[in-house]
C-alpha positions in Angstrom: 232.1 -52.3 224.9 231.5 -50.6 221.6 231.3 -47.2 220.0 227.8 -46.6 221.4 229.2 -46.7 224.9 227.4 -44.4 227.3 229.0 -41.4 228.9 229.3 -43.4 232.2 231.1 -46.2 230.4 233.4 -43.8 228.6 234.6 -42.3 231.9 235.0 -45.7 233.4 237.2 -46.7 230.5 239.3 -43.6 230.8 239.6 -44.0 234.6 240.8 -47.5 234.2 243.4 -46.7 231.6 244.6 -43.4 233.1 244.6 -45.0 236.6 246.7 -47.9 235.4 249.2 -45.6 233.7 249.3 -43.4 236.8 250.3 -46.2 239.0 252.8 -47.9 236.7 254.4 -44.7 235.3 254.3 -42.9 238.7 256.3 -45.8 240.3 258.8 -46.1 237.5 259.5 -42.3 237.3 260.2 -42.0 241.0 262.9 -44.7 240.9 265.5 -41.9 240.3 264.9 -40.7 243.8 266.4 -44.0 245.1 269.5 -43.8 242.9 271.8 -42.4 245.7 270.4 -44.8 248.3 270.9 -47.8 246.1 274.5 -46.7 245.4 275.2 -46.2 249.1 273.7 -49.6 250.0 275.4 -51.6 247.2 278.5 -49.6 246.4 278.1 -50.4 242.8 278.6 -46.9 241.5 276.4 -44.6 239.6 277.4 -46.0 236.1 276.5 -49.6 237.0 273.2 -48.6 238.6 272.4 -46.4 235.7 272.9 -49.4 233.5 270.1 -51.2 235.3 267.8 -48.2 234.8 268.9 -47.9 231.2 268.1 -51.6 230.6 264.7 -51.0 232.1 264.1 -48.3 229.6 265.0 -50.6 226.7 263.1 -53.6 228.0 260.0 -51.4 228.7 260.1 -50.6 225.0 260.9 -54.2 223.8 257.9 -55.6 225.6 255.4 -53.3 224.1 255.1 -54.6 220.5 254.7 -58.1 221.8 252.3 -57.0 224.6 250.4 -55.1 221.9 250.2 -58.1 219.6 249.0 -60.3 222.5 246.4 -57.7 223.5 245.2 -57.4 219.9 244.4 -61.1 220.0 243.8 -62.5 223.5 242.6 -59.2 225.0 244.1 -56.3 226.9 242.7 -57.4 230.3 244.9 -60.5 230.5 248.0 -58.6 229.4 247.3 -55.9 232.0 246.8 -58.4 234.8 250.2 -60.0 234.2 251.9 -56.6 233.6 250.7 -54.9 236.8 251.7 -58.0 238.9 255.2 -57.9 237.4 255.6 -54.2 238.2 254.7 -54.9 241.8 257.0 -57.9 242.1 260.0 -56.2 240.6 259.6 -53.1 242.7 259.3 -55.1 245.9 262.4 -57.2 245.0 264.7 -54.3 244.0 265.9 -53.3 247.6 267.0 -56.9 248.1 269.4 -56.9 245.1 273.1 -56.2 245.8 274.6 -56.8 242.4 274.3 -55.1 239.0 272.8 -58.3 237.5 270.2 -58.4 240.4 269.2 -54.8 239.8 268.9 -55.4 236.1 266.6 -58.4 236.8 264.4 -56.6 239.3 264.3 -53.1 237.7 265.0 -53.9 234.1 263.3 -57.2 233.5 260.4 -57.6 236.0 259.3 -54.0 236.8 260.1 -52.5 233.4 258.7 -55.5 231.5 255.5 -55.4 233.5 255.2 -51.7 233.0 255.6 -52.3 229.3 252.8 -54.8 229.3 250.6 -52.3 231.3 252.0 -49.4 229.3 250.8 -46.9 226.7 250.7 -49.2 223.7 248.1 -51.5 225.3 246.3 -48.7 227.1 246.1 -46.3 224.2 245.0 -49.1 221.9 242.3 -50.3 224.3 240.8 -46.8 224.6 241.1 -46.2 220.8 239.3 -49.6 220.3 236.6 -48.9 222.8 235.8 -45.3 222.0 234.4 -43.5 218.9 236.8 -41.7 216.7 235.5 -38.2 217.7 236.6 -38.9 221.3 240.0 -40.5 220.7 242.2 -37.4 220.6 241.1 -36.1 224.0 240.9 -39.7 225.4 244.6 -40.3 224.6 245.4 -37.0 226.2 243.5 -38.0 229.4 245.2 -41.4 229.5 248.6 -39.8 229.0 247.8 -37.2 231.7 247.1 -40.2 234.0 250.8 -41.1 233.8 251.8 -37.6 234.6 249.4 -37.4 237.5 250.9 -40.6 238.8 254.4 -39.0 238.7 253.1 -35.9 240.4 251.5 -37.8 243.3 254.1 -40.7 243.6 257.2 -38.5 243.8 256.2 -36.8 247.1 254.7 -40.0 248.4 257.9 -41.8 247.8 259.9 -39.0 249.5 257.5 -39.1 252.4 257.6 -42.9 252.8 261.4 -42.8 252.6 261.6 -40.2 255.4 259.2 -42.2 257.5 260.2 -45.8 256.8 263.6 -45.8 255.1 264.2 -46.2 251.4 263.9 -50.0 251.3 260.5 -50.2 252.9 259.4 -47.2 250.9 260.2 -48.9 247.6 258.4 -52.1 248.6 255.4 -50.0 249.7 255.3 -48.5 246.2 255.2 -52.0 244.8 252.1 -52.8 246.8 250.4 -49.6 245.8 250.8 -50.6 242.1 248.4 -53.5 242.7 245.5 -51.0 243.0 245.5 -51.1 239.2 244.4 -54.7 239.0 240.6 -54.0 238.6 241.4 -52.1 235.4 242.2 -55.3 233.7 238.5 -56.3 233.8 237.3 -52.9 232.6 239.7 -52.9 229.6 239.2 -56.5 228.6 238.6 -57.3 224.9 240.7 -57.5 221.7 241.0 -56.0 218.3 237.9 -57.9 217.0 235.9 -55.0 218.5 237.9 -52.4 216.5 236.2 -49.9 214.2 236.6 -50.0 210.4 240.1 -49.0 209.2 241.0 -45.5 208.1 243.0 -44.3 205.2 246.7 -44.6 205.3 249.0 -41.6 204.5 249.1 -42.6 200.8 245.3 -42.5 200.6 244.8 -46.3 200.6 242.8 -48.2 203.2 244.1 -51.1 205.1 242.3 -54.5 204.9 239.5 -55.0 207.5 241.4 -57.9 209.2 245.0 -57.3 208.2 247.4 -59.7 209.8 250.1 -58.6 212.2 253.0 -59.3 209.9 251.4 -57.6 207.0 250.5 -54.6 209.1 254.1 -54.3 210.4 255.5 -54.7 206.9 253.2 -52.0 205.6 254.0 -49.6 208.4 257.8 -50.1 208.2 257.7 -49.4 204.5 256.0 -46.0 205.1 258.5 -43.1 205.4 256.1 -41.2 207.6 255.9 -44.0 210.1 259.7 -44.3 210.2 260.1 -40.5 210.7 257.6 -40.7 213.5 259.6 -43.5 215.2 262.8 -41.4 214.9 261.1 -38.5 216.6 259.9 -40.7 219.4 263.4 -42.0 219.9 264.4 -38.4 220.8 261.5 -38.2 223.2 262.7 -41.3 225.0 266.2 -39.9 225.3 264.8 -36.7 227.0 262.4 -38.5 229.3 264.8 -41.2 230.5 267.7 -38.8 231.1 265.5 -36.4 233.1 263.7 -39.1 235.0 266.9 -40.9 236.0 269.4 -38.1 236.5 267.5 -35.0 237.4 267.8 -35.7 241.1 271.5 -36.0 240.7 271.6 -32.8 238.6 269.9 -31.1 241.6 272.4 -32.6 244.0 275.3 -31.4 241.9 273.9 -27.9 242.0 274.1 -28.0 245.9 270.4 -28.0 246.3 268.5 -30.0 249.0 266.8 -33.4 248.2 263.4 -31.8 248.6 264.1 -29.9 245.4 264.7 -33.2 243.6 261.3 -34.6 244.7 259.5 -31.4 243.8 261.2 -31.2 240.4 260.0 -34.7 239.5 256.6 -33.9 240.9 256.4 -30.7 238.8 257.4 -32.7 235.7 254.3 -34.8 236.3 252.0 -32.0 237.3 252.7 -29.8 234.3 252.7 -32.8 231.9 249.0 -33.1 232.9 248.5 -29.7 231.4 250.6 -30.5 228.3 248.9 -33.8 227.8 245.3 -32.5 228.1 246.2 -29.5 225.9 247.7 -31.7 223.3 244.8 -34.1 223.4 242.5 -31.2 222.7 244.8 -29.8 219.9 245.2 -33.1 217.9 241.6 -32.8 216.7 242.2 -29.2 215.5 245.7 -28.9 214.0 248.0 -31.2 212.1 249.6 -33.6 214.6 253.0 -33.5 212.8 253.1 -29.7 213.3 252.3 -30.1 217.0 255.1 -32.6 217.4 257.6 -30.3 215.7 256.6 -27.4 218.0 256.9 -29.6 221.1 260.4 -30.8 220.3 261.6 -27.3 219.4 260.2 -26.0 222.7 262.3 -28.6 224.5 265.5 -27.6 222.8 264.9 -23.9 223.7 264.0 -24.8 227.3 267.2 -26.8 227.8 269.4 -24.1 226.2 267.9 -21.4 228.5 268.4 -23.7 231.5 272.1 -24.2 230.7 272.6 -20.5 230.6 270.7 -19.7 233.8 272.0 -19.7 237.4 271.2 -23.0 239.1 268.9 -22.0 242.0 266.0 -23.8 243.4 263.6 -21.5 241.6 265.4 -22.0 238.3 265.3 -25.8 238.8 261.5 -25.8 239.6 260.7 -23.5 236.7 262.7 -25.7 234.3 260.9 -28.8 235.6 257.6 -27.2 235.0 258.4 -26.0 231.5 259.8 -29.4 230.6 256.8 -31.0 232.1 254.5 -29.3 229.6 256.4 -31.0 226.8 257.5 -34.1 228.7 255.0 -36.7 227.4 252.7 -34.5 225.5 254.2 -36.1 222.4 252.2 -39.3 223.1 248.7 -38.2 222.0 249.7 -36.9 218.6 252.1 -39.8 218.0 249.4 -42.4 218.9 247.0 -40.3 216.9 249.1 -40.5 213.8 249.5 -44.2 214.1 245.8 -44.7 214.4 245.1 -42.2 211.6 247.6 -43.9 209.3 246.7 -47.6 209.9 243.5 -47.8 211.9 242.9 -49.3 215.3 242.9 -53.0 214.5 246.7 -53.4 214.9 247.3 -50.2 216.7 248.7 -51.8 219.9 251.3 -53.6 217.9 252.2 -50.7 215.6 252.3 -48.1 218.4 254.3 -50.7 220.4 257.0 -50.6 217.8 257.1 -46.8 217.9 257.4 -47.1 221.7 260.3 -49.5 221.2 262.1 -46.7 219.3 261.2 -44.4 222.2 262.8 -46.7 224.7 265.9 -47.3 222.7 266.4 -43.6 223.1 265.5 -44.0 226.7 268.2 -46.6 227.2 270.8 -44.2 225.7 269.5 -41.3 227.8 269.7 -43.1 231.1 272.9 -45.0 230.4 274.9 -42.2 228.7 273.8 -39.8 231.4 275.5 -42.0 234.0 278.5 -42.9 231.8 279.3 -39.3 230.8 278.9 -38.1 234.4 281.3 -40.8 235.6 283.9 -39.9 233.0 283.6 -36.1 233.2 281.9 -35.3 236.5 279.4 -33.2 234.6 276.2 -33.6 232.5 277.1 -30.7 230.2 277.9 -33.0 227.2 274.5 -34.7 227.6 272.7 -31.4 227.8 274.2 -30.2 224.6 273.4 -33.5 222.9 269.8 -33.2 224.2 269.5 -29.8 222.5 270.8 -31.0 219.2 268.4 -34.0 219.3 265.4 -31.8 220.1 265.9 -29.5 217.1 266.7 -32.5 214.9 263.4 -34.1 215.9 261.5 -30.9 215.3 262.8 -30.9 211.7 262.3 -34.7 211.2 258.5 -34.4 211.6 258.0 -31.8 208.9 258.2 -34.2 205.9 255.6 -36.5 207.4 252.6 -36.9 205.1 249.5 -36.2 207.1 246.2 -35.8 205.3 244.0 -32.9 206.4 241.3 -34.0 208.8 237.7 -34.0 207.6 235.7 -31.0 208.9 233.6 -33.3 211.1 236.7 -34.6 212.8 238.3 -31.2 213.1 235.2 -29.9 215.0 235.1 -32.9 217.3 
């Protein structure tokens, strides 16, 4: 597949990447619905179970730079094949685990590691590699929207399966559903030898045509703009993991029925589709660093208003919808900036490192949420920290050096 791909081939690529992300992301983001059931069945306590979820957040990020490096060399297809299989295996084994170590292994190592291998660093890099530059902004938005669509669909599916079959069988059924992503491994096969020519870095210099992985990483880490981008994505991970893991318990603490939990997670996914597609469209027209600052600032305002509002079902659903618009809409401009700075040849590796920063934040969001709740019986401290981090991330993106897009790209 190359940059002269037909329209049919373009949509096949996008369907494969977005569909894979939908199944892996959708399954991972519904795990919070099983938090209370796992606690009841194992008696391990919310803090210990949150540790397993938090480790999963961290491991999902740790696998992505390595998965990206392998995909850049041996091909995305092989990496996706292994990743999807591990997600299915880990999800199927989770209900059989009765200890914290067992949950960490199933949720944190197998399922999360597999989702990292079949995650955005590999998927975004594959689409960037296989599509022309003019289509990349919207393409990353579509792929990202796929993950959101998966969450929108899988949350009510998980709730329905739980009501009909019980939580253990429901979780194992979700593991089998993930295997539907296996054909995408063939569609997205190929490595970075098919990449386009490199683009200019933020300082105006161009990367070598076949820059090695170590050299690319060293050049990226030496760039202040890349480091600031990673810091912002750390905050994104904190937000996403905290909400994905603890929002159902927040709903329960407000005395609302479990159906509100499922619909809240579902609305996060549904409205993230809107945010992802809108952001994918916007990255070709405005500076991506400005879009990211706006996104993070909007999160901080939304959480502040939520804290000051009465906790009714309507409030919860509106909050979920608003957060959904900003939830993962940070991914297209973040991936776009990495590609714009360093070109597509090592993008899977370099975006994987940024994703690692995201998941370190995710680890803290999931773990601290459970820890603070156990100690205080409330999430108020985490909500306040969430607001401060959001406004901090908004400010951190302003110094990023982003060259103005050429008119031909702006009009794409």
